[in-house]
N, C-alpha and C positions, 0 to 999 in steps of 0.2 A: 594490297584490298586484299590480300589472302593473310595477311597480319591482322588486318581486322576482324576479321571471321573467327580467326583461329583465340584471338582474347576475348568475342562473346561468348562463343560456344563454351569457354573455360571460366568466364563466370557466370554463364547462365541460371543455375543449380543452388539453391540455397545453402549459405555455408553450415555444416553440421554443428561447427565449434560456436560460432555465431548464435546460434537456437537455444544450445545449450547453458551461455552461458544468459542469454535473455531468459531463459525457463529460471535458473538458478535465482539469479534476480530477483525475479518477481514472487519464488519464493517467499526468502529473507523479506521484500518486501511486507508479505501479507504476515508473517510473523511478527517484524519490528512493528507494525500499523497495529494489528492487534491486542499485541503486549501493551505496548504505547497507550491504545484508547481503554482496553482493561486500570488501567493505574490509575487517566483521566475521568474513570468513572464513565464512563464512553460508550457507544456504540460499536461495539465487536465484527462484526457482523458486515454493515457498509463500511465501516474500515479494510475491512478484509478484501472484503471485493473491488476500493481502490484501492490498495495496496496492490494486489493485483494487474488491476487495467494500467495502472500509473505508477507504476511502483519509487521511483526519486521522488517526484512531484506531494505524493499521500507521505513519505517520508517525511519530508520536509514539513510538510503543512501541518501534520499529526505533531510533531514534536513545537512545532510554534503556539501550538492553543493553551486553553489554561485548566485546569481541571471542572468539572462539574459538578456542582454542591448541589447534595440534596437537602431540606434543610428537614427538620422533622416533622413528621405528617399527626403524628397522635396525639397529636401538642391538644391541649384541651384551654378554650379561656376561660370556664370559668375555675380553670388551679392557678392561672394566671393572676387572677386579678383577687 
């Protein structure tokens, strides 16, 4: 019984090394997602938030997306006719 209590007390607090690794992964996720979203002409703010909250899923998702193509908005129909 004493061994069980000792093990529970030793593992009761958060591991500082694990917290640092998670924070680094989240920051890297934000940077990767924002840069890739900018290259694909997507919203960088939303992808930055998504990359912080779920970094691995967001990085996979943004790399599978196609670019968002913006067509010319200033074309007048009279010029084409």
